[in-house]
Backbone as a printed PyTorch tensor [residue, N CA C, xyz], in Angstrom:
tensor([[[128.8360, 105.0360, 115.9730],
         [128.6700, 104.3510, 114.7120],
         [127.5770, 105.0670, 113.9140]],

        [[127.8430, 105.3430, 112.6640],
         [126.8940, 106.0350, 111.8030],
         [126.0300, 105.0300, 111.0510]],

        [[124.7980, 105.4050, 110.8280],
         [123.8960, 104.5760, 110.0320],
         [124.0640, 104.9920, 108.5800]],

        [[124.2910, 103.9940, 107.7250],
         [124.4830, 104.2540, 106.3020],
         [123.3140, 103.6400, 105.5580]],

        [[122.7670, 104.3630, 104.6010],
         [121.6910, 103.8100, 103.7920],
         [122.0880, 103.8680, 102.3170]],

        [[121.5890, 102.9200, 101.5590],
         [121.8960, 102.8160, 100.1400],
         [120.6070, 102.7050,  99.3470]],

        [[120.6470, 103.1740,  98.1080],
         [119.5100, 102.9940,  97.2100],
         [119.5910, 101.5850,  96.6350]],

        [[118.5160, 101.1330,  96.0430],
         [118.5020,  99.8210,  95.4160],
         [119.5600,  99.7510,  94.3280]],

        [[119.6880, 100.8080,  93.5560],
         [120.6790, 100.8370,  92.4820],
         [122.0980, 100.7220,  93.0390]],

        [[122.3770, 101.4290,  94.1230],
         [123.6960, 101.3520,  94.7360],
         [123.9860,  99.9340,  95.2230]],

        [[122.9930,  99.2950,  95.8120],
         [123.1750,  97.9330,  96.2920],
         [123.4540,  96.9720,  95.1420]],

        [[122.7570,  97.1640,  94.0170],
         [122.9690,  96.3040,  92.8510],
         [124.3850,  96.4400,  92.3070]],

        [[124.9580,  97.6280,  92.4110],
         [126.3040,  97.8860,  91.8870],
         [127.4020,  97.3430,  92.7970]],

        [[127.0980,  97.1020,  94.0650],
         [128.1160,  96.6310,  95.0100],
         [128.4920,  95.1820,  94.7280]],

        [[129.7580,  94.8790,  94.9200],
         [130.2370,  93.5120,  94.7530],
         [130.1200,  92.8010,  96.1020]],

        [[129.5330,  91.6310,  96.0780],
         [129.3700,  90.8440,  97.3050],
         [130.7110,  90.2640,  97.7280]],

        [[130.9720,  90.2690,  99.0060],
         [132.1910,  89.6690,  99.5460],
         [131.9600,  88.2080,  99.9460]],

        [[130.7390,  87.7270,  99.7570],
         [130.3920,  86.3500, 100.1020],
         [130.8200,  85.4080,  98.9850]],

        [[131.3910,  84.2890,  99.3540],
         [131.7620,  83.2530,  98.3900],
         [130.5070,  82.4010,  98.1340]],

        [[129.6680,  82.8620,  97.2160],
         [128.3740,  82.2320,  96.9980],
         [128.4830,  80.8120,  96.4700]],

        [[129.5190,  80.5040,  95.6830],
         [129.6920,  79.1200,  95.2080],
         [129.8720,  78.1820,  96.3910]],

        [[130.6870,  78.5990,  97.3640],
         [130.9160,  77.7780,  98.5500],
         [129.6200,  77.6310,  99.3550]],

        [[128.9010,  78.7370,  99.5160],
         [127.6630,  78.7120, 100.2930],
         [126.6220,  77.8100,  99.6270]],

        [[126.4560,  77.9460,  98.3300],
         [125.4410,  77.1660,  97.6180],
         [125.7650,  75.6750,  97.5810]],

        [[127.0520,  75.3260,  97.6520],
         [127.4470,  73.9170,  97.6230],
         [127.6320,  73.3190,  99.0150]],

        [[127.4000,  74.1170, 100.0380],
         [127.5960,  73.6770, 101.4070],
         [126.4810,  72.7150, 101.8270]],

        [[126.8670,  71.6760, 102.5450],
         [125.8960,  70.7340, 103.1000],
         [125.5680,  71.1820, 104.5240]],

        [[124.4470,  70.7210, 105.0550],
         [124.0440,  71.1000, 106.4090],
         [125.1390,  70.8100, 107.4290]],

        [[125.7900,  69.6570, 107.2930],
         [126.8130,  69.2860, 108.2760],
         [128.0690,  70.1540, 108.1860]],

        [[128.2020,  70.9360, 107.1090],
         [129.3540,  71.8350, 106.9530],
         [129.1450,  73.1820, 107.6540]],

        [[127.9380,  73.4450, 108.1090],
         [127.6430,  74.7370, 108.7280],
         [128.2020,  74.7730, 110.1470]],

        [[128.9170,  75.8400, 110.4550],
         [129.5240,  76.0070, 111.7810],
         [128.5670,  76.7730, 112.6880]],

        [[128.0210,  76.0790, 113.6730],
         [127.0860,  76.6820, 114.6140],
         [127.7590,  77.0350, 115.9370]],

        [[129.0840,  76.9500, 115.9930],
         [129.7890,  77.1080, 117.2670],
         [129.5990,  78.4820, 117.9080]],

        [[129.2960,  79.5000, 117.1000],
         [129.1320,  80.8400, 117.6760],
         [127.6730,  81.1660, 117.9850]],

        [[126.8010,  80.1650, 117.8510],
         [125.3790,  80.3640, 118.1360],
         [125.0390,  79.5590, 119.3840]],

        [[124.6260,  80.2040, 120.4490],
         [124.3210,  79.4540, 121.6740],
         [123.0880,  78.5700, 121.4910]],

        [[123.0980,  77.4470, 122.1900],
         [121.9520,  76.5410, 122.1650],
         [120.7390,  77.2340, 122.7750]],

        [[119.5730,  76.9530, 122.2620],
         [118.3400,  77.4870, 122.8320],
         [117.9440,  76.5990, 123.9970]],

        [[117.6950,  77.2080, 125.1240],
         [117.3260,  76.4340, 126.3080],
         [115.8400,  76.0950, 126.2710]],

        [[115.4640,  75.1210, 127.0790],
         [114.0580,  74.7340, 127.1950],
         [113.2390,  75.9290, 127.6730]],

        [[113.7840,  76.6880, 128.6010],
         [113.0830,  77.8580, 129.1360],
         [112.8430,  78.8920, 128.0360]],

        [[113.8540,  79.1030, 127.1800],
         [113.6870,  80.0440, 126.0730],
         [112.6110,  79.5610, 125.1060]],

        [[112.5820,  78.2550, 124.8660],
         [111.5590,  77.7010, 123.9850],
         [110.1610,  77.8800, 124.5820]],

        [[110.0460,  77.7060, 125.9030],
         [108.7520,  77.8880, 126.5700],
         [108.2710,  79.3300, 126.4480]],

        [[109.2240,  80.2700, 126.4590],
         [108.8850,  81.6910, 126.3940],
         [108.8470,  82.2400, 124.9660]],

        [[109.0840,  81.3640, 123.9920],
         [109.0870,  81.8190, 122.5980],
         [107.7070,  82.3560, 122.2240]],

        [[107.7010,  83.4040, 121.4630],
         [106.4440,  84.0280, 121.0570],
         [106.1240,  83.5900, 119.6370]],

        [[104.9760,  82.9630, 119.4780],
         [104.5360,  82.4930, 118.1700],
         [103.1660,  83.1000, 117.8970]],

        [[103.1550,  84.3220, 117.3480],
         [101.8990,  85.0600, 117.1850],
         [100.8140,  84.2870, 116.4410]],

        [[101.1950,  83.4880, 115.4630],
         [100.1940,  82.7560, 114.6870],
         [ 99.4150,  81.7400, 115.4920]],

        [[ 99.9550,  81.3400, 116.6340],
         [ 99.2900,  80.3390, 117.4680],
         [ 98.5950,  80.9430, 118.6780]],

        [[ 98.6390,  82.2650, 118.7920],
         [ 98.0710,  82.9300, 119.9580],
         [ 96.6480,  83.4000, 119.6760]],

        [[ 95.8300,  83.4220, 120.7440],
         [ 94.4830,  83.9690, 120.6020],
         [ 94.5810,  85.4910, 120.5170]],

        [[ 93.5070,  86.1100, 120.1130],
         [ 93.4920,  87.5720, 120.0170],
         [ 93.7180,  88.2100, 121.3950]],

        [[ 93.1450,  87.5980, 122.4270],
         [ 93.3270,  88.1110, 123.7840],
         [ 94.7950,  88.0250, 124.1940]],

        [[ 95.4400,  86.8910, 123.8760],
         [ 96.8570,  86.7210, 124.2060],
         [ 97.7180,  87.7440, 123.4680]],

        [[ 97.3650,  88.0090, 122.2130],
         [ 98.1120,  89.0060, 121.4350],
         [ 97.9850,  90.3910, 122.0510]],

        [[ 96.7850,  90.7480, 122.4600],
         [ 96.5760,  92.0710, 123.0540],
         [ 97.2890,  92.1870, 124.3940]],

        [[ 97.3260,  91.0960, 125.1590],
         [ 98.0580,  91.0830, 126.4270],
         [ 99.5560,  91.2470, 126.1560]],

        [[100.0500,  90.5410, 125.1470],
         [101.4610,  90.6460, 124.7640],
         [101.8030,  92.0710, 124.3420]],

        [[100.8950,  92.6980, 123.6270],
         [101.0880,  94.0710, 123.1640],
         [101.3080,  95.0190, 124.3470]],

        [[100.5620,  94.7920, 125.4280],
         [100.6940,  95.6430, 126.6150],
         [101.9620,  95.3160, 127.4080]],

        [[102.2380,  94.0070, 127.5640],
         [103.3500,  93.5850, 128.4040],
         [104.7160,  93.7620, 127.7480]],

        [[104.7770,  93.6160, 126.4260],
         [106.0570,  93.6910, 125.7230],
         [105.9130,  94.6080, 124.5100]],

        [[106.0140,  95.9180, 124.7350],
         [105.8100,  96.8770, 123.6510],
         [106.7400,  96.6610, 122.4550]],

        [[107.9090,  96.0570, 122.6930],
         [108.8370,  95.8230, 121.5840],
         [108.2680,  94.8490, 120.5510]],

        [[107.2570,  94.0770, 120.9430],
         [106.6180,  93.1360, 120.0230],
         [105.4270,  93.7490, 119.2970]],

        [[105.1350,  95.0180, 119.5520],
         [103.9590,  95.6630, 118.9740],
         [103.8760,  95.5240, 117.4500]],

        [[104.9660,  95.7600, 116.6860],
         [104.8520,  95.6130, 115.2270],
         [104.4900,  94.1920, 114.8000]],

        [[105.0300,  93.1970, 115.4940],
         [104.7250,  91.8030, 115.1660],
         [103.2650,  91.5040, 115.4580]],

        [[102.7990,  91.9790, 116.6070],
         [101.4030,  91.7520, 117.0020],
         [100.4610,  92.4440, 116.0180]],

        [[100.7530,  93.7010, 115.6790],
         [ 99.8970,  94.4290, 114.7380],
         [ 99.8420,  93.7140, 113.3940]],

        [[100.9860,  93.2080, 112.9420],
         [101.0310,  92.4930, 111.6700],
         [100.1710,  91.2380, 111.7130]],

        [[100.2560,  90.4960, 112.8080],
         [ 99.4550,  89.2780, 112.9480],
         [ 97.9640,  89.6120, 112.9950]],

        [[ 97.5850,  90.6490, 113.7440],
         [ 96.1750,  91.0440, 113.8120],
         [ 95.6770,  91.4920, 112.4390]],

        [[ 96.5180,  92.2080, 111.6870],
         [ 96.1490,  92.6460, 110.3410],
         [ 95.9430,  91.4390, 109.4300]],

        [[ 96.8650,  90.4540, 109.5180],
         [ 96.7340,  89.2450, 108.6990],
         [ 95.4240,  88.5270, 109.0190]],

        [[ 95.0760,  88.4760, 110.3020],
         [ 93.8290,  87.8070, 110.6900],
         [ 92.6170,  88.5510, 110.1400]],

        [[ 92.6530,  89.8950, 110.2050],
         [ 91.5410,  90.6900, 109.6650],
         [ 91.3950,  90.4500, 108.1690]],

        [[ 92.5260,  90.4070, 107.4660],
         [ 92.4820,  90.1640, 106.0190],
         [ 91.9040,  88.7930, 105.7230]],

        [[ 92.2920,  87.7770, 106.5210],
         [ 91.7510,  86.4330, 106.3130],
         [ 90.2450,  86.4060, 106.5550]],

        [[ 89.7960,  87.1410, 107.5910],
         [ 88.3590,  87.1840, 107.8770],
         [ 87.6100,  87.8110, 106.7160]],

        [[ 88.1840,  88.8910, 106.1430],
         [ 87.5260,  89.5780, 105.0450],
         [ 87.4840,  88.7200, 103.7810]],

        [[ 88.5120,  87.8910, 103.5920],
         [ 88.5890,  87.0650, 102.3910],
         [ 87.8480,  85.7430, 102.5470]],

        [[ 87.4240,  85.4270, 103.7610],
         [ 86.7890,  84.1460, 104.0080],
         [ 85.5180,  84.0190, 103.1750]],

        [[ 85.3970,  82.9000, 102.5120],
         [ 84.2210,  82.6470, 101.6880],
         [ 83.0450,  82.2620, 102.5740]],

        [[ 81.8590,  82.5990, 102.1290],
         [ 80.6290,  82.2210, 102.8170],
         [ 80.0180,  81.0620, 102.0440]],

        [[ 79.7230,  79.9930, 102.7430],
         [ 79.1310,  78.8130, 102.1000],
         [ 77.6570,  79.0750, 101.8200]],

        [[ 77.2390,  78.7140, 100.6160],
         [ 75.8420,  78.8670, 100.2350],
         [ 75.5120,  77.7330,  99.2750]],

        [[ 74.2880,  77.2580,  99.3190],
         [ 73.8590,  76.1970,  98.4150],
         [ 73.1090,  76.8150,  97.2420]],

        [[ 73.5260,  76.4380,  96.0340],
         [ 72.8700,  76.9190,  94.8160],
         [ 72.4970,  75.7030,  93.9830]],

        [[ 71.2870,  75.6850,  93.4740],
         [ 70.8510,  74.5870,  92.6150],
         [ 71.1660,  74.9220,  91.1580]],

        [[ 71.8480,  73.9930,  90.4630],
         [ 72.1490,  74.1290,  89.0430],
         [ 71.4640,  73.0070,  88.2920]],

        [[ 71.1190,  73.2720,  87.0280],
         [ 70.6200,  72.1630,  86.2330],
         [ 71.8200,  71.2680,  85.9070]],

        [[ 71.6060,  69.9740,  85.6940],
         [ 72.7090,  69.0220,  85.5120],
         [ 73.6630,  69.3740,  84.3680]],

        [[ 73.1610,  69.8840,  83.2640],
         [ 74.0160,  70.2130,  82.1250],
         [ 74.9510,  71.3780,  82.4780]],

        [[ 74.4090,  72.4040,  83.1050],
         [ 75.2300,  73.5610,  83.5020],
         [ 76.2960,  73.1360,  84.4990]],

        [[ 75.8990,  72.3460,  85.5010],
         [ 76.8610,  71.8940,  86.5010],
         [ 77.9570,  71.0570,  85.8570]],

        [[ 77.6010,  70.2060,  84.9250],
         [ 78.5900,  69.3870,  84.2330],
         [ 79.5830,  70.2550,  83.4620]],

        [[ 79.0780,  71.3020,  82.8040],
         [ 79.9540,  72.2110,  82.0520],
         [ 80.8830,  72.9720,  82.9950]],

        [[ 80.3570,  73.4080,  84.1340],
         [ 81.1940,  74.1080,  85.1050],
         [ 82.3120,  73.1990,  85.6150]],

        [[ 81.9530,  71.9760,  85.9600],
         [ 82.9290,  71.0320,  86.4980],
         [ 83.9420,  70.5840,  85.4500]],

        [[ 83.5700,  70.6360,  84.1790],
         [ 84.4800,  70.1790,  83.1250],
         [ 85.7310,  71.0540,  83.0300]],

        [[ 85.6850,  72.2350,  83.6300],
         [ 86.8590,  73.1100,  83.6360],
         [ 87.9520,  72.6140,  84.5620]],

        [[ 87.6720,  71.5870,  85.3410],
         [ 88.6800,  71.0120,  86.2220],
         [ 88.7340,  71.6920,  87.5750]],

        [[ 89.7830,  71.3300,  88.3160],
         [ 89.9640,  71.8430,  89.6700],
         [ 89.9130,  73.3660,  89.6900]],

        [[ 89.2760,  73.9050,  90.7080],
         [ 89.1760,  75.3540,  90.8550],
         [ 87.9370,  75.9450,  90.1950]],

        [[ 87.0270,  75.0780,  89.7180],
         [ 85.8520,  75.6120,  89.0190],
         [ 84.9910,  76.4760,  89.9330]],

        [[ 84.9110,  76.1180,  91.2280],
         [ 84.1120,  76.9180,  92.1540],
         [ 84.7050,  78.3110,  92.3170]],

        [[ 86.0290,  78.3900,  92.4340],
         [ 86.6940,  79.6870,  92.5910],
         [ 86.5000,  80.5400,  91.3340]],

        [[ 86.6200,  79.9030,  90.1640],
         [ 86.4250,  80.6520,  88.9120],
         [ 84.9900,  81.1550,  88.7950]],

        [[ 84.0290,  80.3230,  89.1830],
         [ 82.6370,  80.7400,  89.1500],
         [ 82.4050,  81.9060,  90.1070]],

        [[ 82.9760,  81.8120,  91.3050],
         [ 82.8440,  82.8850,  92.2850],
         [ 83.4300,  84.1930,  91.7550]],

        [[ 84.6140,  84.1140,  91.1140],
         [ 85.2400,  85.3120,  90.5380],
         [ 84.3430,  85.9300,  89.4650]],

        [[ 83.7480,  85.0870,  88.6200],
         [ 82.8900,  85.5920,  87.5490],
         [ 81.6340,  86.2430,  88.1110]],

        [[ 81.0370,  85.6190,  89.0990],
         [ 79.8370,  86.1930,  89.7130],
         [ 80.1820,  87.5280,  90.3720]],

        [[ 81.3410,  87.6020,  91.0310],
         [ 81.7890,  88.8560,  91.6520],
         [ 81.9340,  89.9440,  90.5960]],

        [[ 82.5220,  89.6070,  89.4410],
         [ 82.6650,  90.5900,  88.3450],
         [ 81.2950,  91.0740,  87.8750]],

        [[ 80.3480,  90.1360,  87.7210],
         [ 79.0110,  90.5180,  87.2760],
         [ 78.3420,  91.4530,  88.2900]],

        [[ 78.4660,  91.0870,  89.5700],
         [ 77.8550,  91.9130,  90.6300],
         [ 78.4820,  93.3040,  90.6350]],

        [[ 79.8080,  93.3800,  90.5820],
         [ 80.5080,  94.6540,  90.6340],
         [ 80.2590,  95.5200,  89.4000]],

        [[ 79.9920,  94.8780,  88.2690],
         [ 79.7460,  95.6420,  87.0310],
         [ 78.2660,  96.0210,  86.8680]],

        [[ 77.4110,  95.4960,  87.7540],
         [ 75.9930,  95.8300,  87.6760],
         [ 75.1790,  94.8650,  86.8360]],

        [[ 75.8040,  93.8320,  86.3010],
         [ 75.0800,  92.8500,  85.4940],
         [ 74.0710,  92.1010,  86.3530]],

        [[ 74.4650,  91.7780,  87.5820],
         [ 73.5470,  91.0990,  88.4990],
         [ 73.1130,  92.0530,  89.5970]]])
């Protein structure tokens, strides 16, 4: 069997053989699952859920099941990105008028203030 690849433009030009009207109007009970085997309890116990695993478990999985390496690397990368984006809590005293004006912007005022302070720091203003 040969592997065939298409450009995005070629894919856009192809006519779909799927009856999308039927699919979009289908109810859950209309779906035929007869060709999909039931998942056993044992399979569920062995299911890999990287988002719920500790870093140690992920690294162990990486060694024991090399086929999962891309999934594990992706999860570790996502965790690193979350750590880098994590905000640090700090207490800042504002005068009441300034705080009232900041809060008057509605929900998300802390995030907007943080973004503005970051811009000032990065531009050399602060």
